[in-house]
Short mmCIF file of the C-alpha atoms (twelve columns), coordinates in Angstrom:
data_MODEL
# 
_entry.id   MODEL 
# 
loop_
_atom_site.group_PDB 
_atom_site.id 
_atom_site.type_symbol 
_atom_site.label_atom_id 
_atom_site.label_alt_id 
_atom_site.label_comp_id 
_atom_site.label_asym_id 
_atom_site.label_seq_id 
_atom_site.Cartn_x 
_atom_site.Cartn_y 
_atom_site.Cartn_z 
_atom_site.pdbx_PDB_model_num 
ATOM 1   C CA . MET A 1   -82.599  17.413 85.468 1 
ATOM 2   C CA . MET A 2   -82.166  20.247 82.970 1 
ATOM 3   C CA . GLN A 3   -78.530  21.342 82.758 1 
ATOM 4   C CA . LEU A 4   -76.658  23.560 80.357 1 
ATOM 5   C CA . GLN A 5   -74.374  21.642 77.999 1 
ATOM 6   C CA . GLN A 6   -71.291  23.468 76.706 1 
ATOM 7   C CA . ILE A 7   -69.452  22.121 73.649 1 
ATOM 8   C CA . ASP A 8   -66.588  23.347 71.452 1 
ATOM 9   C CA . SER A 9   -67.364  21.242 68.365 1 
ATOM 10  C CA . TYR A 10  -70.546  20.040 66.756 1 
ATOM 11  C CA . PRO A 11  -71.833  16.876 65.055 1 
ATOM 12  C CA . GLU A 12  -71.928  17.017 61.272 1 
ATOM 13  C CA . ALA A 13  -75.659  16.323 61.417 1 
ATOM 14  C CA . LEU A 14  -76.171  19.828 62.806 1 
ATOM 15  C CA . LEU A 15  -75.455  21.277 59.361 1 
ATOM 16  C CA . SER A 16  -78.479  19.651 57.744 1 
ATOM 17  C CA . CYS A 17  -80.991  18.687 60.441 1 
ATOM 18  C CA . ARG A 18  -84.396  20.320 60.669 1 
ATOM 19  C CA . ALA A 19  -85.551  22.164 63.757 1 
ATOM 20  C CA . THR A 20  -87.868  19.221 64.509 1 
ATOM 21  C CA . GLU A 21  -84.812  16.913 64.569 1 
ATOM 22  C CA . LEU A 22  -82.490  19.098 66.661 1 
ATOM 23  C CA . HIS A 23  -83.641  17.732 70.028 1 
ATOM 24  C CA . ALA A 24  -82.107  14.360 69.145 1 
ATOM 25  C CA . LEU A 25  -78.718  16.100 68.839 1 
ATOM 26  C CA . PHE A 26  -79.142  18.544 71.727 1 
ATOM 27  C CA . PRO A 27  -81.579  17.149 74.307 1 
ATOM 28  C CA . GLN A 28  -80.324  19.701 76.842 1 
ATOM 29  C CA . PRO A 29  -79.964  23.481 76.414 1 
ATOM 30  C CA . THR A 30  -76.678  23.726 74.512 1 
ATOM 31  C CA . LEU A 31  -74.075  26.484 74.199 1 
ATOM 32  C CA . LEU A 32  -71.581  25.973 71.365 1 
ATOM 33  C CA . HIS A 33  -68.250  27.868 71.511 1 
ATOM 34  C CA . LEU A 34  -66.145  28.188 68.351 1 
ATOM 35  C CA . THR A 35  -62.760  29.939 68.227 1 
ATOM 36  C CA . GLY A 36  -62.080  32.697 65.719 1 
ATOM 37  C CA . LYS A 37  -59.342  35.163 64.876 1 
ATOM 38  C CA . LYS A 38  -60.729  37.882 67.160 1 
ATOM 39  C CA . THR A 39  -61.130  36.507 70.661 1 
ATOM 40  C CA . GLN A 40  -64.127  38.486 71.942 1 
ATOM 41  C CA . PRO A 41  -67.043  36.290 70.847 1 
ATOM 42  C CA . LEU A 42  -70.187  37.205 68.998 1 
ATOM 43  C CA . PHE A 43  -73.149  35.623 70.812 1 
ATOM 44  C CA . ILE A 44  -76.162  34.274 68.922 1 
ATOM 45  C CA . SER A 45  -79.315  32.768 70.421 1 
ATOM 46  C CA . ILE A 46  -81.757  30.789 68.292 1 
ATOM 47  C CA . LEU A 47  -84.957  28.825 68.864 1 
ATOM 48  C CA . LEU A 48  -85.881  30.561 72.105 1 
ATOM 49  C CA . HIS A 49  -89.285  29.971 70.550 1 
ATOM 50  C CA . GLY A 50  -89.347  26.488 69.077 1 
ATOM 51  C CA . ASN A 51  -91.419  27.343 66.004 1 
ATOM 52  C CA . GLU A 52  -89.191  30.257 64.946 1 
ATOM 53  C CA . THR A 53  -86.709  28.425 62.770 1 
ATOM 54  C CA . THR A 54  -84.974  31.114 60.699 1 
ATOM 55  C CA . GLY A 55  -82.172  31.375 63.265 1 
ATOM 56  C CA . LEU A 56  -81.282  27.699 62.888 1 
ATOM 57  C CA . ASP A 57  -81.358  27.909 59.094 1 
ATOM 58  C CA . ALA A 58  -79.110  30.996 59.114 1 
ATOM 59  C CA . VAL A 59  -76.656  29.414 61.571 1 
ATOM 60  C CA . GLN A 60  -76.451  26.268 59.436 1 
ATOM 61  C CA . GLN A 61  -75.669  28.415 56.404 1 
ATOM 62  C CA . LEU A 62  -72.984  30.230 58.403 1 
ATOM 63  C CA . LEU A 63  -71.361  27.044 59.737 1 
ATOM 64  C CA . LYS A 64  -71.278  25.557 56.235 1 
ATOM 65  C CA . LYS A 65  -69.427  28.640 54.973 1 
ATOM 66  C CA . TYR A 66  -66.768  28.342 57.668 1 
ATOM 67  C CA . THR A 67  -66.335  24.569 57.619 1 
ATOM 68  C CA . GLN A 68  -62.914  24.987 55.954 1 
ATOM 69  C CA . LEU A 69  -62.357  28.671 56.751 1 
ATOM 70  C CA . ALA A 70  -61.224  30.331 59.972 1 
ATOM 71  C CA . LEU A 71  -63.945  32.337 61.674 1 
ATOM 72  C CA . PRO A 72  -63.156  36.076 61.648 1 
ATOM 73  C CA . ARG A 73  -64.294  36.239 65.279 1 
ATOM 74  C CA . SER A 74  -65.028  33.711 68.003 1 
ATOM 75  C CA . LEU A 75  -68.645  32.645 68.071 1 
ATOM 76  C CA . SER A 76  -70.950  31.355 70.815 1 
ATOM 77  C CA . ILE A 77  -74.331  29.948 69.769 1 
ATOM 78  C CA . PHE A 78  -77.135  29.052 72.170 1 
ATOM 79  C CA . PHE A 79  -79.644  26.463 70.920 1 
ATOM 80  C CA . GLY A 80  -82.766  27.159 72.945 1 
ATOM 81  C CA . ASN A 81  -86.035  25.271 73.238 1 
ATOM 82  C CA . THR A 82  -85.271  22.188 71.141 1 
ATOM 83  C CA . LEU A 83  -88.057  20.236 72.860 1 
ATOM 84  C CA . ALA A 84  -90.714  22.687 71.646 1 
ATOM 85  C CA . ALA A 85  -88.983  22.814 68.247 1 
ATOM 86  C CA . GLU A 86  -89.417  19.039 67.982 1 
ATOM 87  C CA . GLN A 87  -93.181  19.608 68.035 1 
ATOM 88  C CA . GLY A 88  -93.133  22.811 65.995 1 
ATOM 89  C CA . LEU A 89  -94.450  24.895 68.905 1 
ATOM 90  C CA . ARG A 90  -93.447  28.230 70.431 1 
ATOM 91  C CA . ARG A 91  -93.265  26.477 73.829 1 
ATOM 92  C CA . LEU A 92  -94.887  23.479 75.481 1 
ATOM 93  C CA . ASP A 93  -97.797  24.134 77.834 1 
ATOM 94  C CA . ASP A 94  -95.756  23.188 80.908 1 
ATOM 95  C CA . GLN A 95  -92.749  25.315 79.934 1 
ATOM 96  C CA . PRO A 96  -92.001  28.973 80.558 1 
ATOM 97  C CA . ASP A 97  -91.344  31.193 77.562 1 
ATOM 98  C CA . TYR A 98  -87.603  30.872 76.852 1 
ATOM 99  C CA . ASN A 99  -87.511  34.581 76.075 1 
ATOM 100 C CA . ARG A 100 -88.838  35.543 79.520 1 
ATOM 101 C CA . ILE A 101 -86.415  33.571 81.746 1 
ATOM 102 C CA . TRP A 102 -83.338  35.812 81.600 1 
ATOM 103 C CA . PRO A 103 -82.050  38.084 84.398 1 
ATOM 104 C CA . GLY A 104 -84.695  40.650 85.265 1 
ATOM 105 C CA . SER A 105 -87.570  38.201 84.752 1 
ATOM 106 C CA . GLU A 106 -90.790  38.514 86.733 1 
ATOM 107 C CA . ILE A 107 -91.723  34.835 86.450 1 
ATOM 108 C CA . SER A 108 -91.319  32.510 89.422 1 
ATOM 109 C CA . ASN A 109 -88.096  30.579 89.915 1 
ATOM 110 C CA . CYS A 110 -87.647  27.627 87.550 1 
ATOM 111 C CA . ALA A 111 -84.895  25.390 86.158 1 
ATOM 112 C CA . GLU A 112 -84.826  27.315 82.900 1 
ATOM 113 C CA . MET A 113 -83.921  30.537 84.715 1 
ATOM 114 C CA . HIS A 114 -80.825  28.877 86.179 1 
ATOM 115 C CA . PHE A 115 -79.284  27.990 82.825 1 
ATOM 116 C CA . ALA A 116 -80.191  31.416 81.404 1 
ATOM 117 C CA . HIS A 117 -78.372  33.139 84.268 1 
ATOM 118 C CA . HIS A 118 -75.453  30.746 83.801 1 
ATOM 119 C CA . ILE A 119 -75.168  31.666 80.114 1 
ATOM 120 C CA . VAL A 120 -75.043  35.370 80.944 1 
ATOM 121 C CA . GLU A 121 -72.218  34.801 83.443 1 
ATOM 122 C CA . ILE A 122 -70.283  32.623 80.984 1 
ATOM 123 C CA . MET A 123 -70.480  35.294 78.303 1 
ATOM 124 C CA . ARG A 124 -69.642  38.050 80.774 1 
ATOM 125 C CA . LYS A 125 -66.356  36.263 81.558 1 
ATOM 126 C CA . LYS A 126 -65.677  35.827 77.843 1 
ATOM 127 C CA . GLN A 127 -66.152  39.605 77.350 1 
ATOM 128 C CA . VAL A 128 -68.798  39.135 74.698 1 
ATOM 129 C CA . PHE A 129 -68.492  41.538 71.744 1 
ATOM 130 C CA . ALA A 130 -72.166  41.759 70.762 1 
ATOM 131 C CA . SER A 131 -75.367  39.726 71.076 1 
ATOM 132 C CA . ILE A 132 -77.886  38.722 68.393 1 
ATOM 133 C CA . ASP A 133 -81.187  37.003 69.228 1 
ATOM 134 C CA . ILE A 134 -82.976  35.716 66.115 1 
ATOM 135 C CA . HIS A 135 -86.763  35.429 65.945 1 
ATOM 136 C CA . ASN A 136 -89.689  35.139 63.559 1 
ATOM 137 C CA . ASN A 137 -93.157  36.658 63.594 1 
ATOM 138 C CA . THR A 138 -96.284  34.569 63.162 1 
ATOM 139 C CA . GLY A 139 -98.154  37.552 61.729 1 
ATOM 140 C CA . LEU A 140 -97.558  39.737 58.699 1 
ATOM 141 C CA . ASN A 141 -94.619  41.982 59.673 1 
ATOM 142 C CA . PRO A 142 -91.634  43.479 57.877 1 
ATOM 143 C CA . HIS A 143 -88.082  42.624 58.921 1 
ATOM 144 C CA . TYR A 144 -87.012  44.822 61.823 1 
ATOM 145 C CA . SER A 145 -84.711  44.844 64.821 1 
ATOM 146 C CA . CYS A 146 -85.258  45.629 68.500 1 
ATOM 147 C CA . ILE A 147 -82.986  47.186 71.106 1 
ATOM 148 C CA . ASN A 148 -83.333  47.833 74.824 1 
ATOM 149 C CA . LYS A 149 -80.962  50.794 75.146 1 
ATOM 150 C CA . LEU A 150 -81.008  54.036 73.168 1 
ATOM 151 C CA . ASP A 151 -77.241  54.072 72.811 1 
ATOM 152 C CA . ASN A 152 -75.290  54.851 69.634 1 
ATOM 153 C CA . GLN A 153 -73.549  51.465 69.475 1 
ATOM 154 C CA . TYR A 154 -76.837  49.611 69.964 1 
ATOM 155 C CA . LEU A 155 -78.489  51.737 67.271 1 
ATOM 156 C CA . GLN A 156 -75.546  51.162 64.924 1 
ATOM 157 C CA . LEU A 157 -75.763  47.393 65.465 1 
ATOM 158 C CA . ALA A 158 -79.508  47.441 64.774 1 
ATOM 159 C CA . ASN A 159 -79.191  49.721 61.755 1 
ATOM 160 C CA . LEU A 160 -76.899  47.179 60.087 1 
ATOM 161 C CA . PHE A 161 -79.988  44.952 59.794 1 
ATOM 162 C CA . GLY A 162 -82.267  47.653 58.394 1 
ATOM 163 C CA . ARG A 163 -83.852  51.033 58.967 1 
ATOM 164 C CA . LEU A 164 -86.817  49.776 61.052 1 
ATOM 165 C CA . ILE A 165 -85.798  49.724 64.740 1 
ATOM 166 C CA . VAL A 166 -87.998  49.253 67.807 1 
ATOM 167 C CA . HIS A 167 -86.897  50.268 71.297 1 
ATOM 168 C CA . PHE A 168 -88.621  48.538 74.218 1 
ATOM 169 C CA . VAL A 169 -88.176  48.002 77.950 1 
ATOM 170 C CA . ARG A 170 -91.032  45.535 78.509 1 
ATOM 171 C CA . PRO A 171 -91.574  42.621 78.566 1 
ATOM 172 C CA . VAL A 172 -88.765  42.010 81.038 1 
ATOM 173 C CA . GLY A 173 -86.679  38.844 81.277 1 
ATOM 174 C CA . VAL A 174 -85.882  38.814 77.574 1 
ATOM 175 C CA . GLN A 175 -82.487  37.721 76.261 1 
ATOM 176 C CA . SER A 176 -81.590  41.002 74.575 1 
ATOM 177 C CA . SER A 177 -82.294  43.021 77.700 1 
ATOM 178 C CA . ALA A 178 -80.100  40.768 79.844 1 
ATOM 179 C CA . PHE A 179 -77.224  40.924 77.352 1 
ATOM 180 C CA . ALA A 180 -77.652  44.688 76.918 1 
ATOM 181 C CA . GLU A 181 -75.994  44.965 80.341 1 
ATOM 182 C CA . LEU A 182 -72.880  43.270 78.891 1 
ATOM 183 C CA . CYS A 183 -72.570  44.506 75.313 1 
ATOM 184 C CA . PRO A 184 -74.493  45.973 72.379 1 
ATOM 185 C CA . ALA A 185 -77.459  43.629 71.908 1 
ATOM 186 C CA . VAL A 186 -80.147  43.316 69.281 1 
ATOM 187 C CA . THR A 187 -83.173  41.152 68.493 1 
ATOM 188 C CA . LEU A 188 -83.816  40.362 64.842 1 
ATOM 189 C CA . GLU A 189 -87.388  39.839 63.670 1 
ATOM 190 C CA . CYS A 190 -87.033  38.030 60.337 1 
ATOM 191 C CA . GLY A 191 -90.599  37.730 59.086 1 
ATOM 192 C CA . ARG A 192 -92.370  34.391 59.015 1 
ATOM 193 C CA . PRO A 193 -90.479  31.090 59.380 1 
ATOM 194 C CA . GLY A 194 -89.659  29.171 56.229 1 
ATOM 195 C CA . GLN A 195 -89.007  32.214 54.061 1 
ATOM 196 C CA . GLN A 196 -85.622  32.042 52.334 1 
ATOM 197 C CA . HIS A 197 -85.178  35.804 52.177 1 
ATOM 198 C CA . GLY A 198 -85.460  35.897 55.980 1 
ATOM 199 C CA . VAL A 199 -82.766  33.218 56.282 1 
ATOM 200 C CA . ASP A 200 -80.497  35.029 53.825 1 
ATOM 201 C CA . HIS A 201 -81.001  38.367 55.595 1 
ATOM 202 C CA . ALA A 202 -80.095  36.864 58.993 1 
ATOM 203 C CA . PHE A 203 -77.099  34.974 57.581 1 
ATOM 204 C CA . GLU A 204 -75.674  38.034 55.831 1 
ATOM 205 C CA . TYR A 205 -76.170  40.101 58.982 1 
ATOM 206 C CA . ILE A 206 -74.392  37.585 61.246 1 
ATOM 207 C CA . ASP A 207 -71.558  37.164 58.770 1 
ATOM 208 C CA . GLY A 208 -71.150  40.923 58.556 1 
ATOM 209 C CA . CYS A 209 -71.058  41.235 62.348 1 
ATOM 210 C CA . LEU A 210 -68.333  38.577 62.532 1 
ATOM 211 C CA . HIS A 211 -66.139  40.825 60.369 1 
ATOM 212 C CA . LEU A 212 -66.609  43.949 62.496 1 
ATOM 213 C CA . SER A 213 -63.558  45.079 64.426 1 
ATOM 214 C CA . LYS A 214 -65.644  47.485 66.524 1 
ATOM 215 C CA . LEU A 215 -69.008  49.203 66.607 1 
ATOM 216 C CA . SER A 216 -69.165  52.892 65.841 1 
ATOM 217 C CA . THR A 217 -70.082  55.275 68.652 1 
ATOM 218 C CA . HIS A 218 -71.301  57.912 66.171 1 
ATOM 219 C CA . PRO A 219 -75.029  58.662 65.975 1 
ATOM 220 C CA . VAL A 220 -77.007  56.978 63.204 1 
ATOM 221 C CA . HIS A 221 -77.989  59.478 60.499 1 
ATOM 222 C CA . PRO A 222 -81.679  60.427 60.938 1 
ATOM 223 C CA . GLN A 223 -82.411  59.733 57.270 1 
ATOM 224 C CA . ASP A 224 -81.167  56.141 57.684 1 
ATOM 225 C CA . ILE A 225 -83.521  55.110 60.467 1 
ATOM 226 C CA . ASP A 226 -87.190  54.719 61.389 1 
ATOM 227 C CA . LEU A 227 -87.184  54.451 65.173 1 
ATOM 228 C CA . PHE A 228 -90.191  53.457 67.250 1 
ATOM 229 C CA . HIS A 229 -90.776  52.911 70.949 1 
ATOM 230 C CA . THR A 230 -93.076  50.209 72.304 1 
ATOM 231 C CA . ALA A 231 -95.504  52.073 74.535 1 
ATOM 232 C CA . VAL A 232 -97.862  49.279 75.644 1 
ATOM 233 C CA . ARG A 233 -98.550  45.568 75.431 1 
ATOM 234 C CA . VAL A 234 -102.096 44.400 74.673 1 
ATOM 235 C CA . LYS A 235 -103.388 41.081 76.023 1 
ATOM 236 C CA . ILE A 236 -106.843 39.558 75.865 1 
ATOM 237 C CA . LYS A 237 -108.387 38.989 79.283 1 
ATOM 238 C CA . PRO A 238 -108.454 35.226 79.970 1 
ATOM 239 C CA . GLU A 239 -112.195 35.139 80.683 1 
ATOM 240 C CA . TYR A 240 -112.989 36.336 77.153 1 
ATOM 241 C CA . HIS A 241 -113.330 33.877 74.279 1 
ATOM 242 C CA . PHE A 242 -111.953 35.374 71.089 1 
ATOM 243 C CA . SER A 243 -112.022 34.163 67.515 1 
ATOM 244 C CA . PHE A 244 -111.377 35.207 63.921 1 
ATOM 245 C CA . SER A 245 -114.359 33.271 62.574 1 
ATOM 246 C CA . GLU A 246 -116.902 32.340 65.291 1 
ATOM 247 C CA . SER A 247 -119.694 34.914 65.258 1 
ATOM 248 C CA . GLU A 248 -120.749 33.996 68.813 1 
ATOM 249 C CA . ALA A 249 -117.313 34.725 70.328 1 
ATOM 250 C CA . ASP A 250 -117.022 37.381 73.045 1 
ATOM 251 C CA . LEU A 251 -114.520 39.149 70.800 1 
ATOM 252 C CA . LEU A 252 -114.595 38.615 67.045 1 
ATOM 253 C CA . PHE A 253 -111.494 39.948 65.302 1 
ATOM 254 C CA . ASP A 254 -111.252 41.161 61.758 1 
ATOM 255 C CA . PRO A 255 -109.367 38.370 59.875 1 
ATOM 256 C CA . GLN A 256 -107.407 41.104 58.065 1 
ATOM 257 C CA . ILE A 257 -106.159 42.601 61.336 1 
ATOM 258 C CA . GLU A 258 -102.517 41.617 60.842 1 
ATOM 259 C CA . ARG A 259 -102.347 44.047 57.924 1 
ATOM 260 C CA . LEU A 260 -102.294 46.830 60.538 1 
ATOM 261 C CA . ASN A 261 -98.775  45.817 61.611 1 
ATOM 262 C CA . PHE A 262 -96.248  48.636 61.197 1 
ATOM 263 C CA . THR A 263 -98.960  50.964 59.930 1 
ATOM 264 C CA . GLU A 264 -99.662  54.174 61.813 1 
ATOM 265 C CA . VAL A 265 -103.413 53.795 62.375 1 
ATOM 266 C CA . LYS A 266 -105.718 56.601 63.424 1 
ATOM 267 C CA . ALA A 267 -107.937 56.923 66.481 1 
ATOM 268 C CA . GLY A 268 -111.266 55.168 65.964 1 
ATOM 269 C CA . THR A 269 -109.792 52.214 64.083 1 
ATOM 270 C CA . SER A 270 -111.725 49.041 64.968 1 
ATOM 271 C CA . PHE A 271 -109.884 45.894 66.024 1 
ATOM 272 C CA . GLY A 272 -113.009 43.745 66.276 1 
ATOM 273 C CA . THR A 273 -116.598 43.301 67.455 1 
ATOM 274 C CA . VAL A 274 -117.536 42.679 71.110 1 
ATOM 275 C CA . ARG A 275 -120.689 41.100 72.548 1 
ATOM 276 C CA . ASP A 276 -120.419 42.881 75.920 1 
ATOM 277 C CA . ASN A 277 -120.784 46.584 75.227 1 
ATOM 278 C CA . THR A 278 -119.711 47.690 78.701 1 
ATOM 279 C CA . THR A 279 -116.351 46.104 79.627 1 
ATOM 280 C CA . LEU A 280 -113.089 46.173 77.697 1 
ATOM 281 C CA . PRO A 281 -111.986 42.623 76.807 1 
ATOM 282 C CA . VAL A 282 -108.322 43.628 76.617 1 
ATOM 283 C CA . SER A 283 -105.721 44.396 79.264 1 
ATOM 284 C CA . VAL A 284 -103.164 47.035 78.285 1 
ATOM 285 C CA . THR A 285 -99.999  47.599 80.331 1 
ATOM 286 C CA . ASN A 286 -97.409  50.295 79.847 1 
ATOM 287 C CA . GLU A 287 -93.633  50.001 80.242 1 
ATOM 288 C CA . HIS A 288 -93.971  50.455 84.011 1 
ATOM 289 C CA . GLY A 289 -96.376  47.511 84.247 1 
ATOM 290 C CA . GLU A 290 -99.355  49.791 84.920 1 
ATOM 291 C CA . GLU A 291 -102.857 49.012 83.664 1 
ATOM 292 C CA . VAL A 292 -103.784 51.690 81.094 1 
ATOM 293 C CA . SER A 293 -106.471 49.998 78.999 1 
ATOM 294 C CA . GLU A 294 -108.927 52.898 78.992 1 
ATOM 295 C CA . GLN A 295 -106.250 55.283 77.725 1 
ATOM 296 C CA . TYR A 296 -105.876 53.223 74.548 1 
ATOM 297 C CA . PHE A 297 -109.190 51.454 73.807 1 
ATOM 298 C CA . GLN A 298 -112.910 52.164 73.926 1 
ATOM 299 C CA . ILE A 299 -116.096 50.409 72.857 1 
ATOM 300 C CA . GLU A 300 -118.346 52.265 70.432 1 
ATOM 301 C CA . ASN A 301 -121.328 50.543 68.782 1 
ATOM 302 C CA . GLN A 302 -119.908 47.146 69.838 1 
ATOM 303 C CA . GLN A 303 -116.603 47.924 68.129 1 
ATOM 304 C CA . LEU A 304 -113.320 47.663 70.039 1 
ATOM 305 C CA . GLN A 305 -111.699 50.896 68.905 1 
ATOM 306 C CA . LEU A 306 -108.282 52.457 69.311 1 
ATOM 307 C CA . LYS A 307 -108.496 55.806 71.121 1 
ATOM 308 C CA . ARG A 308 -105.287 57.376 69.780 1 
ATOM 309 C CA . LYS A 309 -103.002 57.232 66.779 1 
ATOM 310 C CA . MET A 310 -100.603 54.289 67.259 1 
ATOM 311 C CA . MET A 311 -98.600  51.717 65.292 1 
ATOM 312 C CA . PRO A 312 -99.353  48.038 66.087 1 
ATOM 313 C CA . SER A 313 -96.787  45.273 65.765 1 
ATOM 314 C CA . MET A 314 -96.876  41.477 66.098 1 
ATOM 315 C CA . LEU A 315 -100.586 41.121 65.376 1 
ATOM 316 C CA . THR A 316 -101.162 37.533 64.271 1 
ATOM 317 C CA . LEU A 317 -103.979 35.165 63.355 1 
ATOM 318 C CA . ASP A 318 -102.405 32.367 65.436 1 
ATOM 319 C CA . GLU A 319 -104.749 32.000 68.411 1 
ATOM 320 C CA . ARG A 320 -102.324 29.807 70.387 1 
ATOM 321 C CA . VAL A 321 -99.591  32.433 70.134 1 
ATOM 322 C CA . ILE A 322 -102.037 35.148 71.213 1 
ATOM 323 C CA . GLN A 323 -102.974 33.080 74.267 1 
ATOM 324 C CA . GLN A 324 -99.361  32.287 75.162 1 
ATOM 325 C CA . ASP A 325 -97.995  35.764 74.555 1 
ATOM 326 C CA . CYS A 326 -100.191 38.722 73.636 1 
ATOM 327 C CA . LEU A 327 -102.439 40.218 70.992 1 
ATOM 328 C CA . CYS A 328 -99.958  42.915 69.956 1 
ATOM 329 C CA . TYR A 329 -97.759  45.809 70.967 1 
ATOM 330 C CA . LEU A 330 -98.588  49.451 70.262 1 
ATOM 331 C CA . MET A 331 -95.732  51.742 69.288 1 
ATOM 332 C CA . GLU A 332 -95.015  55.451 68.911 1 
ATOM 333 C CA . ARG A 333 -92.461  57.071 66.609 1 
ATOM 334 C CA . LEU A 334 -89.305  58.487 68.199 1 
ATOM 335 C CA . GLN A 335 -87.397  61.381 66.662 1 
# 
């Protein structure tokens, strides 16, 4: 039976273990509470996707720094899908996505949803100061942060990570959206796993947040921010076989497609070649969950083309991730 484990100290092995070894230490979903000088805790979630390891590396670096030093602020760390991490996967085939199980989720009831709801209630009672969810991208993306509320404190928290900020309301059931009802909350996208500059960026950000006494309510200066809104999510219809190399696939993608990430691309840009010249192989949903595929894509001369100027994000060459999650998101710039 999956149950949330709460601890107030950690084994020394946590400081040096790899993500693939963490399940041996924490076989159950684990929430670690550490006491600091300021009582309202900073909340951090890591490994909601088991192959996104930068969060663990950054947390290890942080814990090593404060082994003999008092934390500036209390800290609560949630170690997510350690079972998938053991196999180096985003999630196992029989698991839900650990970043879709939080309050507001549309997935059917499952054991994972119970511990996610429990964590939210625990942190509500602790009067959580701010929330940081740390992720990686499988595709070629810059470092950026995401928020779910266009509020000054949320924008200030995100801007501390960098000038690229994405606002989104879907998908629902994500950790940052659930915590955004309690406190300023942000998701960090730290590039690909295994990159030291991503680890260092996340570590420095967390450490800086621990030293904050409060978050400013003043607006972020326009010159300090590039703000985008996720308009739609693009998925490949399950009956279509897609590939980056097989010429006979229903949908053959350009192997350079991930270079479109965070680039404002014009209408008519091709995403790939289709065999069926009549039916769109993608399903596009807007932030209200409505099907809007024909507003965003068309087929011309067997090319799957974008119909309007947009900015893609999270395009990847990892076919398993595309199947488990989506092809990409399409964003628009906000002033």
